[in-house]
Backbone and ligand atoms as CSV (ligand in chain L), in Angstrom:
chain,resi,resn,atom,element,x,y,z
A,1,MET,N,N,19.273,92.998,4.141
A,1,MET,CA,C,20.701,93.004,4.392
A,1,MET,C,C,21.465,93.972,3.483
A,2,VAL,N,N,20.750,94.723,2.662
A,2,VAL,CA,C,21.419,95.642,1.731
A,2,VAL,C,C,21.699,96.967,2.408
A,3,VAL,N,N,22.918,97.429,2.341
A,3,VAL,CA,C,23.296,98.713,2.907
A,3,VAL,C,C,23.167,99.777,1.813
A,4,ALA,N,N,22.401,100.796,2.092
A,4,ALA,CA,C,22.041,101.769,1.055
A,4,ALA,C,C,23.247,102.512,0.492
A,5,SER,N,N,24.287,102.671,1.312
A,5,SER,CA,C,25.412,103.488,0.848
A,5,SER,C,C,26.286,102.765,-0.169
A,6,TYR,N,N,26.076,101.483,-0.363
A,6,TYR,CA,C,26.830,100.746,-1.367
A,6,TYR,C,C,25.962,100.435,-2.565
A,7,ALA,N,N,26.586,100.528,-3.724
A,7,ALA,CA,C,25.841,100.224,-4.933
A,7,ALA,C,C,25.874,98.719,-5.187
A,8,VAL,N,N,24.738,98.076,-5.080
A,8,VAL,CA,C,24.637,96.648,-5.402
A,8,VAL,C,C,23.331,96.415,-6.139
A,9,ARG,N,N,23.318,95.398,-6.957
A,9,ARG,CA,C,22.053,94.951,-7.526
A,9,ARG,C,C,21.426,94.027,-6.517
A,10,VAL,N,N,20.151,94.215,-6.263
A,10,VAL,CA,C,19.531,93.478,-5.163
A,10,VAL,C,C,18.872,92.174,-5.604
A,11,GLU,N,N,18.679,91.965,-6.897
A,11,GLU,CA,C,17.886,90.813,-7.305
A,11,GLU,C,C,18.496,89.504,-6.811
A,12,LEU,N,N,19.773,89.306,-7.079
A,12,LEU,CA,C,20.416,88.069,-6.689
A,12,LEU,C,C,20.434,87.924,-5.164
A,13,LEU,N,N,20.735,89.046,-4.497
A,13,LEU,CA,C,20.785,89.033,-3.039
A,13,LEU,C,C,19.436,88.657,-2.441
A,14,GLU,N,N,18.401,89.260,-2.963
A,14,GLU,CA,C,17.061,88.966,-2.431
A,14,GLU,C,C,16.694,87.513,-2.671
A,15,TRP,N,N,17.032,87.027,-3.859
A,15,TRP,CA,C,16.756,85.628,-4.171
A,15,TRP,C,C,17.554,84.694,-3.241
A,16,ALA,N,N,18.812,85.032,-3.054
A,16,ALA,CA,C,19.683,84.209,-2.198
A,16,ALA,C,C,19.143,84.159,-0.765
A,17,GLN,N,N,18.760,85.305,-0.268
A,17,GLN,CA,C,18.242,85.400,1.106
A,17,GLN,C,C,16.947,84.580,1.243
A,18,ARG,N,N,16.072,84.761,0.276
A,18,ARG,CA,C,14.802,84.046,0.284
A,18,ARG,C,C,15.005,82.535,0.212
A,19,THR,N,N,15.907,82.132,-0.685
A,19,THR,CA,C,16.165,80.697,-0.900
A,19,THR,C,C,16.767,80.080,0.346
A,20,SER,N,N,17.733,80.776,0.924
A,20,SER,CA,C,18.359,80.271,2.149
A,20,SER,C,C,17.344,80.158,3.282
A,21,GLU,N,N,16.531,81.185,3.429
A,21,GLU,CA,C,15.525,81.192,4.483
A,21,GLU,C,C,14.533,80.040,4.289
A,22,GLU,N,N,14.103,79.862,3.067
A,22,GLU,CA,C,13.130,78.809,2.756
A,22,GLU,C,C,13.636,77.424,3.151
A,23,HIS,N,N,14.925,77.188,2.932
A,23,HIS,CA,C,15.456,75.829,3.163
A,23,HIS,C,C,16.039,75.631,4.559
A,24,LEU,N,N,16.414,76.725,5.232
A,24,LEU,CA,C,17.115,76.549,6.519
A,24,LEU,C,C,16.332,77.038,7.741
A,25,SER,N,N,15.544,78.088,7.597
A,25,SER,CA,C,15.009,78.743,8.787
A,25,SER,C,C,14.104,77.825,9.615
A,26,GLY,N,N,13.282,77.022,8.941
A,26,GLY,CA,C,12.363,76.151,9.692
A,26,GLY,C,C,13.040,74.921,10.247
A,27,SER,N,N,13.836,74.246,9.433
A,27,SER,CA,C,14.414,72.963,9.848
A,27,SER,C,C,15.711,73.119,10.637
A,28,LEU,N,N,16.473,74.139,10.323
A,28,LEU,CA,C,17.781,74.311,10.974
A,28,LEU,C,C,17.961,75.782,11.410
A,29,PRO,N,N,17.217,76.205,12.443
A,29,PRO,CA,C,17.240,77.625,12.815
A,29,PRO,C,C,18.618,78.135,13.235
A,30,ARG,N,N,19.439,77.270,13.851
A,30,ARG,CA,C,20.776,77.730,14.246
A,30,ARG,C,C,21.637,77.947,13.023
A,31,ARG,N,N,21.523,77.063,12.066
A,31,ARG,CA,C,22.266,77.212,10.800
A,31,ARG,C,C,21.797,78.466,10.074
A,32,TRP,N,N,20.517,78.744,10.146
A,32,TRP,CA,C,19.949,79.949,9.542
A,32,TRP,C,C,20.551,81.198,10.202
A,33,ALA,N,N,20.663,81.164,11.550
A,33,ALA,CA,C,21.290,82.294,12.257
A,33,ALA,C,C,22.745,82.454,11.821
A,34,HIS,N,N,23.422,81.335,11.660
A,34,HIS,CA,C,24.845,81.375,11.224
A,34,HIS,C,C,24.965,82.030,9.848
A,35,VAL,N,N,24.187,81.580,8.878
A,35,VAL,CA,C,24.363,82.113,7.526
A,35,VAL,C,C,23.986,83.583,7.438
A,36,GLN,N,N,23.018,84.007,8.266
A,36,GLN,CA,C,22.713,85.451,8.293
A,36,GLN,C,C,23.890,86.225,8.851
A,37,GLY,N,N,24.552,85.656,9.865
A,37,GLY,CA,C,25.753,86.304,10.403
A,37,GLY,C,C,26.867,86.356,9.384
A,38,VAL,N,N,27.038,85.289,8.623
A,38,VAL,CA,C,28.075,85.270,7.589
A,38,VAL,C,C,27.742,86.321,6.505
A,39,GLY,N,N,26.461,86.468,6.219
A,39,GLY,CA,C,26.023,87.502,5.295
A,39,GLY,C,C,26.379,88.900,5.801
A,40,ARG,N,N,26.156,89.147,7.087
A,40,ARG,CA,C,26.509,90.458,7.671
A,40,ARG,C,C,28.017,90.665,7.640
A,41,ARG,N,N,28.756,89.602,7.948
A,41,ARG,CA,C,30.218,89.693,7.941
A,41,ARG,C,C,30.730,90.006,6.537
A,42,ALA,N,N,30.147,89.344,5.554
A,42,ALA,CA,C,30.559,89.577,4.163
A,42,ALA,C,C,30.375,91.043,3.775
A,43,GLN,N,N,29.326,91.648,4.295
A,43,GLN,CA,C,29.086,93.071,3.999
A,43,GLN,C,C,30.227,93.959,4.477
A,44,GLN,N,N,30.894,93.519,5.542
A,44,GLN,CA,C,31.992,94.341,6.059
A,44,GLN,C,C,33.155,94.385,5.070
A,45,ALA,N,N,33.155,93.463,4.104
A,45,ALA,CA,C,34.242,93.440,3.109
A,45,ALA,C,C,33.801,94.037,1.772
A,46,TRP,N,N,32.598,94.594,1.720
A,46,TRP,CA,C,32.083,95.096,0.450
A,46,TRP,C,C,32.981,96.141,-0.198
A,47,ALA,N,N,33.632,96.986,0.616
A,47,ALA,CA,C,34.436,98.070,0.048
A,47,ALA,C,C,35.596,97.530,-0.778
A,48,LEU,N,N,35.930,96.256,-0.627
A,48,LEU,CA,C,37.048,95.684,-1.403
A,48,LEU,C,C,36.612,95.311,-2.823
A,49,PHE,N,N,35.298,95.372,-3.106
A,49,PHE,CA,C,34.807,94.771,-4.354
A,49,PHE,C,C,33.890,95.717,-5.108
A,50,SER,N,N,33.727,95.410,-6.401
A,50,SER,CA,C,32.791,96.165,-7.247
A,50,SER,C,C,31.363,95.773,-6.885
A,51,GLY,N,N,30.401,96.511,-7.428
A,51,GLY,CA,C,28.991,96.255,-7.118
A,51,GLY,C,C,28.586,94.829,-7.433
A,52,GLU,N,N,28.941,94.350,-8.606
A,52,GLU,CA,C,28.542,92.994,-9.005
A,52,GLU,C,C,29.195,91.950,-8.102
A,53,GLU,N,N,30.445,92.215,-7.730
A,53,GLU,CA,C,31.164,91.269,-6.872
A,53,GLU,C,C,30.593,91.262,-5.445
A,54,ARG,N,N,30.148,92.432,-4.991
A,54,ARG,CA,C,29.513,92.492,-3.664
A,54,ARG,C,C,28.290,91.590,-3.636
A,55,GLU,N,N,27.550,91.678,-4.713
A,55,GLU,CA,C,26.320,90.897,-4.802
A,55,GLU,C,C,26.623,89.393,-4.739
A,56,ILE,N,N,27.602,88.963,-5.491
A,56,ILE,CA,C,27.883,87.520,-5.527
A,56,ILE,C,C,28.519,87.063,-4.220
A,57,LEU,N,N,29.343,87.908,-3.620
A,57,LEU,CA,C,29.928,87.566,-2.310
A,57,LEU,C,C,28.815,87.363,-1.278
A,58,SER,N,N,27.896,88.297,-1.237
A,58,SER,CA,C,26.832,88.207,-0.224
A,58,SER,C,C,25.878,87.063,-0.533
A,59,ALA,N,N,25.597,86.826,-1.806
A,59,ALA,CA,C,24.736,85.695,-2.148
A,59,ALA,C,C,25.404,84.385,-1.721
A,60,ALA,N,N,26.687,84.254,-1.992
A,60,ALA,CA,C,27.408,83.049,-1.588
A,60,ALA,C,C,27.431,82.918,-0.061
A,61,ALA,N,N,27.554,84.039,0.619
A,61,ALA,CA,C,27.606,84.013,2.094
A,61,ALA,C,C,26.316,83.455,2.666
A,62,VAL,N,N,25.177,83.910,2.172
A,62,VAL,CA,C,23.919,83.421,2.763
A,62,VAL,C,C,23.531,82.034,2.269
A,63,LEU,N,N,24.130,81.617,1.138
A,63,LEU,CA,C,23.783,80.308,0.587
A,63,LEU,C,C,24.842,79.219,0.852
A,64,HIS,N,N,25.972,79.586,1.459
A,64,HIS,CA,C,27.078,78.622,1.478
A,64,HIS,C,C,26.729,77.325,2.230
A,65,ASP,N,N,25.819,77.405,3.188
A,65,ASP,CA,C,25.467,76.220,3.965
A,65,ASP,C,C,24.072,75.671,3.619
A,66,VAL,N,N,23.511,76.085,2.496
A,66,VAL,CA,C,22.143,75.656,2.169
A,66,VAL,C,C,22.081,74.130,1.990
A,67,GLY,N,N,23.230,73.529,1.644
A,67,GLY,CA,C,23.279,72.077,1.447
A,67,GLY,C,C,23.057,71.255,2.713
A,68,TYR,N,N,23.035,71.928,3.884
A,68,TYR,CA,C,22.689,71.215,5.116
A,68,TYR,C,C,21.183,70.957,5.204
A,69,ALA,N,N,20.387,71.683,4.441
A,69,ALA,CA,C,18.937,71.547,4.543
A,69,ALA,C,C,18.521,70.096,4.311
A,70,PRO,N,N,17.689,69.543,5.186
A,70,PRO,CA,C,17.318,68.133,5.046
A,70,PRO,C,C,16.724,67.792,3.693
A,71,ASP,N,N,16.004,68.757,3.080
A,71,ASP,CA,C,15.381,68.459,1.791
A,71,ASP,C,C,16.393,68.545,0.650
A,72,LEU,N,N,17.600,68.974,0.907
A,72,LEU,CA,C,18.605,69.081,-0.145
A,72,LEU,C,C,19.809,68.137,0.060
A,73,ALA,N,N,19.914,67.565,1.249
A,73,ALA,CA,C,21.087,66.763,1.602
A,73,ALA,C,C,20.981,65.382,0.960
A,74,THR,N,N,21.671,65.193,-0.130
A,74,THR,CA,C,21.637,63.880,-0.786
A,74,THR,C,C,22.910,63.074,-0.517
A,75,THR,N,N,24.073,63.715,-0.624
A,75,THR,CA,C,25.325,63.001,-0.318
A,75,THR,C,C,25.673,63.121,1.167
A,76,GLY,N,N,25.116,64.115,1.849
A,76,GLY,CA,C,25.492,64.383,3.238
A,76,GLY,C,C,26.728,65.254,3.350
A,77,PHE,N,N,27.275,65.694,2.228
A,77,PHE,CA,C,28.428,66.604,2.218
A,77,PHE,C,C,27.904,67.958,1.725
A,78,HIS,N,N,27.740,68.911,2.661
A,78,HIS,CA,C,26.911,70.074,2.364
A,78,HIS,C,C,27.439,70.987,1.247
A,79,PRO,N,N,28.761,71.158,1.080
A,79,PRO,CA,C,29.179,72.044,-0.034
A,79,PRO,C,C,28.775,71.465,-1.401
A,80,LEU,N,N,28.855,70.150,-1.529
A,80,LEU,CA,C,28.473,69.505,-2.779
A,80,LEU,C,C,26.950,69.512,-2.960
A,81,ASP,N,N,26.218,69.171,-1.914
A,81,ASP,CA,C,24.763,69.172,-2.015
A,81,ASP,C,C,24.235,70.590,-2.297
A,82,GLY,N,N,24.850,71.588,-1.650
A,82,GLY,CA,C,24.438,72.960,-1.887
A,82,GLY,C,C,24.709,73.403,-3.316
A,83,ALA,N,N,25.902,73.099,-3.825
A,83,ALA,CA,C,26.251,73.498,-5.191
A,83,ALA,C,C,25.351,72.790,-6.207
A,84,ARG,N,N,25.107,71.516,-5.980
A,84,ARG,CA,C,24.233,70.781,-6.916
A,84,ARG,C,C,22.822,71.364,-6.922
A,85,PHE,N,N,22.324,71.694,-5.733
A,85,PHE,CA,C,20.989,72.319,-5.668
A,85,PHE,C,C,21.004,73.644,-6.426
A,86,LEU,N,N,22.010,74.472,-6.171
A,86,LEU,CA,C,22.051,75.798,-6.819
A,86,LEU,C,C,22.145,75.656,-8.345
A,87,ALA,N,N,22.942,74.697,-8.784
A,87,ALA,CA,C,23.037,74.466,-10.235
A,87,ALA,C,C,21.674,74.053,-10.797
A,88,SER,N,N,20.945,73.259,-10.027
A,88,SER,CA,C,19.646,72.736,-10.505
A,88,SER,C,C,18.596,73.822,-10.617
A,89,VAL,N,N,18.779,74.934,-9.895
A,89,VAL,CA,C,17.811,76.029,-9.995
A,89,VAL,C,C,18.362,77.181,-10.834
A,90,GLY,N,N,19.481,76.915,-11.544
A,90,GLY,CA,C,19.957,77.897,-12.521
A,90,GLY,C,C,20.944,78.924,-12.008
A,91,ALA,N,N,21.523,78.705,-10.819
A,91,ALA,CA,C,22.515,79.657,-10.317
A,91,ALA,C,C,23.763,79.612,-11.222
A,92,SER,N,N,24.505,80.699,-11.216
A,92,SER,CA,C,25.704,80.784,-12.078
A,92,SER,C,C,26.764,79.787,-11.621
A,93,ALA,N,N,27.619,79.416,-12.571
A,93,ALA,CA,C,28.724,78.493,-12.231
A,93,ALA,C,C,29.628,79.123,-11.170
A,94,ARG,N,N,29.744,80.456,-11.207
A,94,ARG,CA,C,30.610,81.116,-10.215
A,94,ARG,C,C,30.032,80.959,-8.809
A,95,LEU,N,N,28.731,81.194,-8.687
A,95,LEU,CA,C,28.104,81.056,-7.353
A,95,LEU,C,C,28.195,79.609,-6.887
A,96,CYS,N,N,27.920,78.687,-7.789
A,96,CYS,CA,C,28.029,77.255,-7.422
A,96,CYS,C,C,29.448,76.912,-6.992
A,97,GLY,N,N,30.427,77.448,-7.705
A,97,GLY,CA,C,31.827,77.170,-7.369
A,97,GLY,C,C,32.213,77.720,-6.004
A,98,LEU,N,N,31.743,78.909,-5.697
A,98,LEU,CA,C,32.052,79.497,-4.388
A,98,LEU,C,C,31.462,78.643,-3.270
A,99,VAL,N,N,30.239,78.183,-3.473
A,99,VAL,CA,C,29.581,77.348,-2.452
A,99,VAL,C,C,30.261,75.970,-2.384
A,100,ALA,N,N,30.526,75.383,-3.530
A,100,ALA,CA,C,31.140,74.043,-3.565
A,100,ALA,C,C,32.485,74.033,-2.838
A,101,HIS,N,N,33.239,75.114,-3.000
A,101,HIS,CA,C,34.620,75.112,-2.490
A,101,HIS,C,C,34.814,75.963,-1.235
A,102,HIS,N,N,33.686,76.375,-0.605
A,102,HIS,CA,C,33.868,77.300,0.533
A,102,HIS,C,C,34.654,76.653,1.676
A,103,SER,N,N,35.476,77.485,2.283
A,103,SER,CA,C,36.202,77.108,3.501
A,103,SER,C,C,36.944,75.790,3.376
A,104,CYS,N,N,37.631,75.653,2.247
A,104,CYS,CA,C,38.562,74.537,2.049
A,104,CYS,C,C,37.837,73.190,1.903
A,105,ALA,N,N,36.655,73.228,1.311
A,105,ALA,CA,C,35.822,72.006,1.214
A,105,ALA,C,C,36.531,70.867,0.507
A,106,TYR,N,N,37.467,71.190,-0.386
A,106,TYR,CA,C,38.115,70.105,-1.136
A,106,TYR,C,C,38.808,69.115,-0.218
A,107,ARG,N,N,39.274,69.597,0.918
A,107,ARG,CA,C,39.960,68.672,1.848
A,107,ARG,C,C,38.980,67.692,2.483
A,108,GLU,N,N,37.783,68.188,2.824
A,108,GLU,CA,C,36.771,67.277,3.375
A,108,GLU,C,C,36.273,66.331,2.284
A,109,ALA,N,N,36.188,66.834,1.057
A,109,ALA,CA,C,35.774,65.970,-0.061
A,109,ALA,C,C,36.744,64.807,-0.228
A,110,GLU,N,N,38.036,65.095,-0.046
A,110,GLU,CA,C,39.041,64.017,-0.147
A,110,GLU,C,C,38.775,62.945,0.891
A,111,LEU,N,N,38.492,63.373,2.111
A,111,LEU,CA,C,38.264,62.419,3.210
A,111,LEU,C,C,36.995,61.607,2.977
A,112,ARG,N,N,36.030,62.204,2.283
A,112,ARG,CA,C,34.745,61.537,2.057
A,112,ARG,C,C,34.712,60.781,0.715
A,113,GLY,N,N,35.782,60.871,-0.055
A,113,GLY,CA,C,35.796,60.223,-1.371
A,113,GLY,C,C,34.871,60.902,-2.367
A,114,LEU,N,N,34.703,62.219,-2.216
A,114,LEU,CA,C,33.764,62.955,-3.075
A,114,LEU,C,C,34.448,64.034,-3.931
A,115,THR,N,N,35.752,63.876,-4.113
A,115,THR,CA,C,36.508,64.881,-4.853
A,115,THR,C,C,35.971,65.048,-6.287
A,116,ALA,N,N,35.653,63.940,-6.928
A,116,ALA,CA,C,35.210,64.012,-8.332
A,116,ALA,C,C,33.963,64.874,-8.466
A,117,GLY,N,N,33.039,64.720,-7.527
A,117,GLY,CA,C,31.813,65.529,-7.573
A,117,GLY,C,C,32.097,67.006,-7.440
A,118,LEU,N,N,33.000,67.318,-6.536
A,118,LEU,CA,C,33.294,68.721,-6.254
A,118,LEU,C,C,34.002,69.407,-7.428
A,119,THR,N,N,34.804,68.664,-8.166
A,119,THR,CA,C,35.576,69.272,-9.260
A,119,THR,C,C,34.703,69.588,-10.478
A,120,THR,N,N,33.402,69.345,-10.377
A,120,THR,CA,C,32.475,69.889,-11.372
A,120,THR,C,C,32.636,71.412,-11.436
A,121,TRP,N,N,32.984,72.003,-10.288
A,121,TRP,CA,C,33.118,73.473,-10.186
A,121,TRP,C,C,34.544,73.837,-9.818
A,122,THR,N,N,34.888,75.070,-10.170
A,122,THR,CA,C,36.256,75.555,-9.940
A,122,THR,C,C,36.338,76.368,-8.650
A,123,ASP,N,N,37.423,76.166,-7.923
A,123,ASP,CA,C,37.750,77.060,-6.796
A,123,ASP,C,C,38.463,78.263,-7.404
A,124,GLU,N,N,37.851,79.433,-7.372
A,124,GLU,CA,C,38.402,80.549,-8.142
A,124,GLU,C,C,39.654,81.178,-7.516
A,125,VAL,N,N,39.938,80.901,-6.275
A,125,VAL,CA,C,41.160,81.377,-5.616
A,125,VAL,C,C,41.394,82.875,-5.881
A,126,THR,N,N,40.436,83.671,-5.430
A,126,THR,CA,C,40.480,85.130,-5.617
A,126,THR,C,C,40.303,85.818,-4.276
A,127,PRO,N,N,40.506,87.122,-4.199
A,127,PRO,CA,C,40.191,87.853,-2.974
A,127,PRO,C,C,38.740,87.686,-2.541
A,128,LEU,N,N,37.845,87.562,-3.512
A,128,LEU,CA,C,36.426,87.373,-3.157
A,128,LEU,C,C,36.216,86.017,-2.478
A,129,ARG,N,N,36.833,85.016,-3.033
A,129,ARG,CA,C,36.723,83.666,-2.411
A,129,ARG,C,C,37.353,83.695,-1.018
A,130,ASP,N,N,38.490,84.380,-0.891
A,130,ASP,CA,C,39.124,84.510,0.438
A,130,ASP,C,C,38.148,85.203,1.406
A,131,ALA,N,N,37.464,86.238,0.920
A,131,ALA,CA,C,36.555,86.998,1.805
A,131,ALA,C,C,35.390,86.125,2.251
A,132,LEU,N,N,34.917,85.244,1.382
A,132,LEU,CA,C,33.850,84.310,1.770
A,132,LEU,C,C,34.345,83.368,2.868
A,133,TRP,N,N,35.533,82.824,2.682
A,133,TRP,CA,C,36.107,81.924,3.690
A,133,TRP,C,C,36.281,82.667,5.029
A,134,TRP,N,N,36.783,83.917,4.917
A,134,TRP,CA,C,36.973,84.752,6.103
A,134,TRP,C,C,35.642,84.976,6.833
A,135,ALA,N,N,34.606,85.312,6.071
A,135,ALA,CA,C,33.296,85.580,6.677
A,135,ALA,C,C,32.778,84.329,7.401
A,136,ASP,N,N,32.926,83.168,6.766
A,136,ASP,CA,C,32.468,81.918,7.363
A,136,ASP,C,C,33.304,81.604,8.617
A,137,MET,N,N,34.605,81.765,8.499
A,137,MET,CA,C,35.507,81.349,9.572
A,137,MET,C,C,35.612,82.379,10.692
A,138,SER,N,N,34.927,83.494,10.564
A,138,SER,CA,C,34.905,84.482,11.648
A,138,SER,C,C,33.474,84.736,12.144
A,139,THR,N,N,32.617,83.735,11.933
A,139,THR,CA,C,31.234,83.826,12.396
A,139,THR,C,C,30.897,82.548,13.178
A,140,THR,N,N,30.336,82.713,14.375
A,140,THR,CA,C,30.016,81.553,15.206
A,140,THR,C,C,28.814,80.794,14.641
A,141,PRO,N,N,28.550,79.590,15.161
A,141,PRO,CA,C,27.348,78.852,14.733
A,141,PRO,C,C,26.054,79.625,14.968
A,142,ASP,N,N,26.089,80.592,15.908
A,142,ASP,CA,C,24.884,81.388,16.183
A,142,ASP,C,C,24.861,82.713,15.429
A,143,GLY,N,N,25.889,82.980,14.622
A,143,GLY,CA,C,25.871,84.182,13.800
A,143,GLY,C,C,26.595,85.370,14.381
A,144,GLN,N,N,27.342,85.148,15.485
A,144,GLN,CA,C,28.083,86.266,16.080
A,144,GLN,C,C,29.501,86.321,15.479
A,145,VAL,N,N,30.123,87.501,15.608
A,145,VAL,CA,C,31.495,87.649,15.130
A,145,VAL,C,C,32.449,86.949,16.075
A,146,THR,N,N,33.432,86.234,15.500
A,146,THR,CA,C,34.470,85.580,16.313
A,146,THR,C,C,35.778,85.713,15.553
A,147,ASN,N,N,36.790,84.987,16.014
A,147,ASN,CA,C,38.055,84.972,15.241
A,147,ASN,C,C,38.307,83.549,14.784
A,148,VAL,N,N,39.166,83.409,13.787
A,148,VAL,CA,C,39.330,82.111,13.118
A,148,VAL,C,C,39.834,81.016,14.070
A,149,CYS,N,N,40.707,81.363,15.006
A,149,CYS,CA,C,41.242,80.327,15.896
A,149,CYS,C,C,40.166,79.807,16.822
A,150,ASP,N,N,39.361,80.723,17.410
A,150,ASP,CA,C,38.247,80.270,18.267
A,150,ASP,C,C,37.234,79.474,17.456
A,151,ARG,N,N,37.016,79.895,16.242
A,151,ARG,CA,C,36.065,79.191,15.357
A,151,ARG,C,C,36.512,77.746,15.106
A,152,ILE,N,N,37.782,77.569,14.787
A,152,ILE,CA,C,38.287,76.224,14.508
A,152,ILE,C,C,38.251,75.365,15.781
A,153,GLU,N,N,38.583,75.965,16.899
A,153,GLU,CA,C,38.550,75.228,18.162
A,153,GLU,C,C,37.122,74.797,18.492
A,154,GLU,N,N,36.178,75.687,18.248
A,154,GLU,CA,C,34.761,75.370,18.531
A,154,GLU,C,C,34.308,74.211,17.658
A,155,ILE,N,N,34.710,74.189,16.405
A,155,ILE,CA,C,34.302,73.112,15.489
A,155,ILE,C,C,34.855,71.787,15.999
A,156,GLN,N,N,36.105,71.797,16.407
A,156,GLN,CA,C,36.717,70.543,16.897
A,156,GLN,C,C,36.007,70.035,18.148
A,157,LYS,N,N,35.627,70.957,19.034
A,157,LYS,CA,C,34.920,70.571,20.261
A,157,LYS,C,C,33.533,70.055,19.933
A,158,ARG,N,N,32.846,70.733,19.024
A,158,ARG,CA,C,31.457,70.366,18.694
A,158,ARG,C,C,31.409,68.987,18.054
A,159,TYR,N,N,32.345,68.655,17.193
A,159,TYR,CA,C,32.290,67.356,16.489
A,159,TYR,C,C,32.999,66.241,17.266
A,160,GLY,N,N,33.945,66.606,18.104
A,160,GLY,CA,C,34.635,65.577,18.903
A,160,GLY,C,C,35.859,65.028,18.179
A,161,PRO,N,N,36.794,64.438,18.967
A,161,PRO,CA,C,38.110,64.076,18.419
A,161,PRO,C,C,38.087,63.017,17.333
A,162,GLU,N,N,37.074,62.177,17.298
A,162,GLU,CA,C,37.065,61.066,16.333
A,162,GLU,C,C,36.364,61.398,15.016
A,163,ASP,N,N,35.729,62.552,14.975
A,163,ASP,CA,C,34.875,62.831,13.799
A,163,ASP,C,C,35.709,63.253,12.592
A,164,LEU,N,N,35.209,62.884,11.440
A,164,LEU,CA,C,35.870,63.247,10.167
A,164,LEU,C,C,35.996,64.774,10.023
A,165,VAL,N,N,34.999,65.505,10.509
A,165,VAL,CA,C,35.036,66.970,10.392
A,165,VAL,C,C,36.201,67.545,11.194
A,166,THR,N,N,36.482,66.942,12.344
A,166,THR,CA,C,37.601,67.397,13.173
A,166,THR,C,C,38.936,67.153,12.444
A,167,LEU,N,N,39.039,65.979,11.833
A,167,LEU,CA,C,40.240,65.683,11.048
A,167,LEU,C,C,40.380,66.674,9.885
A,168,PHE,N,N,39.253,66.907,9.216
A,168,PHE,CA,C,39.239,67.868,8.099
A,168,PHE,C,C,39.711,69.239,8.553
A,169,ILE,N,N,39.144,69.756,9.645
A,169,ILE,CA,C,39.442,71.128,10.032
A,169,ILE,C,C,40.917,71.259,10.455
A,170,ARG,N,N,41.463,70.182,11.011
A,170,ARG,CA,C,42.878,70.201,11.379
A,170,ARG,C,C,43.746,70.281,10.127
A,171,GLN,N,N,43.386,69.510,9.122
A,171,GLN,CA,C,44.151,69.502,7.871
A,171,GLN,C,C,44.012,70.832,7.120
A,172,ALA,N,N,42.806,71.406,7.216
A,172,ALA,CA,C,42.509,72.627,6.446
A,172,ALA,C,C,43.019,73.878,7.114
A,173,LYS,N,N,43.372,73.783,8.391
A,173,LYS,CA,C,43.687,74.981,9.185
A,173,LYS,C,C,44.689,75.934,8.516
A,174,PRO,N,N,45.816,75.448,8.003
A,174,PRO,CA,C,46.775,76.408,7.394
A,174,PRO,C,C,46.162,77.197,6.235
A,175,GLU,N,N,45.372,76.509,5.402
A,175,GLU,CA,C,44.752,77.220,4.267
A,175,GLU,C,C,43.665,78.191,4.714
A,176,LEU,N,N,42.923,77.786,5.745
A,176,LEU,CA,C,41.889,78.667,6.293
A,176,LEU,C,C,42.533,79.912,6.905
A,177,LEU,N,N,43.576,79.715,7.696
A,177,LEU,CA,C,44.269,80.861,8.311
A,177,LEU,C,C,44.843,81.785,7.260
A,178,ALA,N,N,45.385,81.202,6.186
A,178,ALA,CA,C,46.001,82.028,5.143
A,178,ALA,C,C,44.941,82.895,4.448
A,179,ALA,N,N,43.782,82.295,4.133
A,179,ALA,CA,C,42.723,83.057,3.468
A,179,ALA,C,C,42.212,84.172,4.396
A,180,VAL,N,N,42.096,83.880,5.676
A,180,VAL,CA,C,41.657,84.871,6.647
A,180,VAL,C,C,42.693,86.004,6.753
A,181,GLU,N,N,43.954,85.634,6.851
A,181,GLU,CA,C,45.005,86.650,6.980
A,181,GLU,C,C,45.095,87.525,5.750
A,182,ARG,N,N,44.978,86.907,4.556
A,182,ARG,CA,C,44.996,87.726,3.334
A,182,ARG,C,C,43.829,88.717,3.346
A,183,THR,N,N,42.659,88.265,3.734
A,183,THR,CA,C,41.488,89.149,3.739
A,183,THR,C,C,41.654,90.262,4.769
A,184,GLU,N,N,42.127,89.929,5.948
A,184,GLU,CA,C,42.246,90.946,6.990
A,184,GLU,C,C,43.324,91.972,6.616
A,185,GLU,N,N,44.366,91.512,5.931
A,185,GLU,CA,C,45.378,92.447,5.429
A,185,GLU,C,C,44.752,93.395,4.403
A,186,ARG,N,N,43.935,92.869,3.516
A,186,ARG,CA,C,43.249,93.716,2.512
A,186,ARG,C,C,42.330,94.713,3.220
A,187,LEU,N,N,41.619,94.260,4.240
A,187,LEU,CA,C,40.699,95.132,4.969
A,187,LEU,C,C,41.462,96.238,5.695
A,188,ARG,N,N,42.571,95.850,6.333
A,188,ARG,CA,C,43.369,96.861,7.043
A,188,ARG,C,C,43.906,97.890,6.055
A,189,THR,N,N,44.392,97.424,4.901
A,189,THR,CA,C,44.941,98.339,3.892
A,189,THR,C,C,43.863,99.300,3.406
A,190,ALA,N,N,42.623,98.823,3.350
A,190,ALA,CA,C,41.514,99.660,2.891
A,190,ALA,C,C,40.935,100.506,4.037
A,191,GLY,N,N,41.503,100.367,5.241
A,191,GLY,CA,C,41.062,101.173,6.376
A,191,GLY,C,C,39.740,100.715,6.965
A,192,ILE,N,N,39.422,99.452,6.795
A,192,ILE,CA,C,38.122,98.929,7.283
A,192,ILE,C,C,38.325,98.253,8.640
A,193,ASP,N,N,37.522,98.663,9.608
A,193,ASP,CA,C,37.573,98.047,10.941
A,193,ASP,C,C,36.718,96.781,10.946
A,194,TYR,N,N,37.335,95.661,10.725
A,194,TYR,CA,C,36.597,94.411,10.648
A,194,TYR,C,C,36.350,93.790,12.026
A,195,THR,N,N,36.869,94.441,13.078
A,195,THR,CA,C,36.636,93.914,14.430
A,195,THR,C,C,35.278,94.354,14.954
A,196,ALA,N,N,34.623,95.295,14.232
A,196,ALA,CA,C,33.302,95.763,14.673
A,196,ALA,C,C,32.304,94.625,14.650
A,197,LYS,N,N,31.483,94.525,15.680
A,197,LYS,CA,C,30.538,93.402,15.767
A,197,LYS,C,C,29.210,93.806,15.155
L,1,FE2,FE,FE,29.338,78.163,7.452
């Protein structure tokens, strides 16, 4: 997934890709397709960041859903399970924080009574964090490019009207849209065509 024209350190990226593949590709192939798509989407925002930041953005993109892996799901709340797993294997607090708080996870944590666990890590509230949310919220479950409104609608349909995830995504929508809009404004300002599939 490394594009030669950009300067990045590959060690973390390679580890992230390998780790994600190891935990998701066999048991959850659709989730594996999704995180690869989010990784590709994150690359489209690389020009906004320094080499080290590109690396952490892409690592977070491919690992953000690792907590869904059956062998890692302990609480059943994937941002928390993913961050705890990453911390247990020595990932940086920044990477754990990005995974723990991706795509407005704190709101779902509130609904699940898991806020205390999540606040082990900080939501950095930066352009990089916005770009991660954007990449996740503009990638379909199969890894294709979409837009945030279709993505949110698909989540609500997939989980159904009574599900906690549907309630969460409704509550989180303004913050998700804001992070996406901030990122797309940054991309437009930088002259990047983020509509490319
Ligand atoms: Fe995701």
